[in-house]
N, C-alpha and C positions, 0 to 999 in steps of 0.2 A: 125166849131170850132175844134181845135186839142184836142185830149184826153190828159190826164195828162201824160200818158206813152210816147206820141209822143213829148211832150215838155220837158221832163226830159233829162238833159244832161248825157252822159255816165259817169260812175265813173271809173277813171283810178288810180289803185293802183301802187305806185312807191316805189321801195326798192333798196337795193344794198348790197355789202359786204365790201366796202371801208369805211363805216361809214357815218353818216348823214351830216357831215361837208365837205365831199369830193367834190371838184369842179365838178366831173363827174355827181353826182346825181342832183346838181343844174342845170347843163346844160340839163339834161334829162327833168327835170320839165319845164324849160324854153321852150324846144322844143315842148312840147305837151300840155301845159296848155290851149291853145285855142281850143283843141279838146274835152275837157270834164272837169269834176270836179276832180281835182287831189288831192289825199290823199297820203301823204308820211308816211311810217313806215319803219324805218331803224335802223341798229345797232348803238349804242352810241360810238363804236370804231371799228377800222378795223377788219374784219373777213375773210380776204382773205384765200383761201385754206381750208375753213371749210367744203366744200362739202355739203352733205345733213344732216349734224349734227343737232340734236335737243337738247334742254336743259332739262335734267332730274336730279332731286335731288338738284337743286339750284333755289331759288325764282327768278321769272322773274319780272322785273320792267318795267313800261310803263309810260313815261313822255311826256307831250306836249311840243313842241318846238316852240318858237316864234322868229321872227327877222331874220331868215336865208332865208326863202322862202317868197316871196311877195304874200300875199292873198291866201296862200295855207295851208290847215290844215296839220300839221306835228307832228309826234311822234317819239320818240327814245326809244330803249329797250336795255337791257344788253344781250339779246339773240342773236341767230345766224340769218343769213338771212332767213332760213326756219321758225324759230320762228316768224320772222316779218310777214310773210304771214299768218301764223296761227292766230296770235294775231289780225292782221288787220281784218280778216274775222269775227272772233268770238267776239272781244271786242270793235272794233271801227266802222266798217262798218255795222255789224249785218246783212250783206248779202254779196253775192259774187259780186265783182266788174265786170264791163264789160270787162276789160282787165287788166293784170298785166305786168308792165314793170320793168326790173331790170337793173341797171347800172347807168350811163355809166361807165363801169369798167376801171380802170387805168391799162392797160396791156391786152395782148392777152388771149382769151379763145377759140382758135381754137384747132383742133385735140383732143388729149388726155386730154387737159386741161378742157374739158367740165365735166369730171368726178370729178375733184378736186375743181372746181370753186364754190364758194359761190354765185356768181352772177347767174350762170346758175341753181344752185340748188334751189334758191328762185323761179326762173321762172318755174322750173320743178315742184316744190311743188304746185304752182298755177295751173299748167296743170293737176296734179293729182286730184286736187279739181274741175276739169271741168271749170277752168278759162283760157280762151285763154291768152297766155303769150309770151313775147319776152325778151331775154337777149341781151344787147348791150355792146360791149367792143371796146375800142380804143387801138391800138398797140403803146401806149406811157405810160410809167410808171411814168413820171414826174408829180409832184404836179402842175407844171406850164404848163401842156399840153394844146395845143390849141384845143378846142372842137367845133370850128365854123363849120368845115366840118361835124363833127359827128352830130351836131344839125340839119343840113340840111337833112342828110339822115335819121335820127331818125324820123323827122317830115314826110318826104316823105313816109317812110315805114309804120309808125303807121297810118297815114291818109288813106293810101291805104287799109291796113288790116281792119280797122274799118268800111270801106264801104261794106265789104263782110260778108256773113253769114259764121261764123267760126264754125269748128267742136269743140266739147267739150274739146278735149285735144290738141288743136292747140298750137304748141310750136316751136319757131324759135331761133336759135343761130346766132346773127349778129355780125360780126367783121369788124372794119373799119380801113383801113391803116392810118398810120401817114402821115400828110402833108396837104397842103391847098386844098381847094375845086377844084381848076382848075387842080390839078395834078391827082385827082381820076377819073377813067374811067367809073364808073357806078357800077351796081349791078350784081352779078352772083349768081345764085342758085347752091349750091355745095353739095357734100358729104363730110363727115368728113375724113380727111387724116389719114393714119397710120403714125403718127409721135409722138415722145415722147422725154423726157429728158433722156440723158445718165447720171445718177445721181452718185454723189460721196459725202461722208460725210467727210468734211475737219476736221481733228483732231486739236484742239487748246487747249491752256491753259489760264484759266481766271486769273485775278489779284491775286486771292487767291491760285494759284498754282494747281487748280483742272482742270481735263480734261473735255472738252465738245466737241460737234460735231456741225458743221454748214453745212446745206445742200447746195450743189452746183451742178452744172450740165450744160451740153451743149445740146441744142435742136437739134435733128436730125430728118430729114424727110426721111422715108423709102418708100415713096409713089411717084412714078413718074407720076401719073395721072394728067391730065390737067383739071380735073373736081372736084378738091378738094379745100377745104377752104385755105390750105396753098399756093397752086398755085395761086389762085385768089388774095390773099393778097400780095404775092410777085410781082404780076403784077399790083398792085394798083387798084384792084377791091374790092368793099365791098362784103364780103362773107355772104351768107344767107344759113344756113344749117337747114333743117327741122329735129327736134329731137323728140324722144318719150322715155317714161320711161319703156317700155316693153323691157326687156333685153333678152328675149327668142331668142335662135339661132334656127330658124325654119328649116333651112336646116339640121342641126345636129339632131334636133328632129325627122325629117322624116327618116333620116338614122338609128337612134337608134330604131325607131318603126319597121322598116323593116328588120333590120339585127342584132340586139342585141340578142344574144342567150339566155340570162337569162329571156327575156320577153316572 
């Protein structure tokens, strides 16, 4: 006879930064709900670009949601994506889930975007809390984006990952090219490219005659490597970048320890 632990289904925490009604999060739930017991905790409105922000000084609300996800427990909060993970563990699950999945984001989170991304910050928060986690993004900003190929690769990746014994801080950043399944060439494990937006603040005037600024910019890739996430995506591969929250520059650390005169 199997023990209780052996027959328990894994708990899969799902969150995002596009808001609980975004098509991407519903596609993510649909892709993995056969792999465990899914619990959704997501923002009640879009929180793109929030990075690793947390809510301080404002009351956090947490409300159950019905009717959007079939047979899946779901909650929404006025907090950030990182707040969602914290609230899920402390107030809803009362234990750490077996894995945390964030997304599927509407738009790219490759290269430098990982720093600004609410999607990846939610996944990173879970990783900080020793919860294996994956962030998923589709390179299509449209509300009508086709997530069929994304659902295939999400299921494939999550199913494979959950069969393995994962390290406590396991964290992947997965980006999926736009297009039908038969156009995508497969999966490539990559490094993060050195690419960023050449930003500009467009100066405008509102209807009341007051000046305001609107952030614009052009994405530029400064990295010619063929082992990067940008290269993989440009060549119709799903990019998988292992990520960690330790920002220490170990090479510079060693140089300073050996050569810095003030030490």
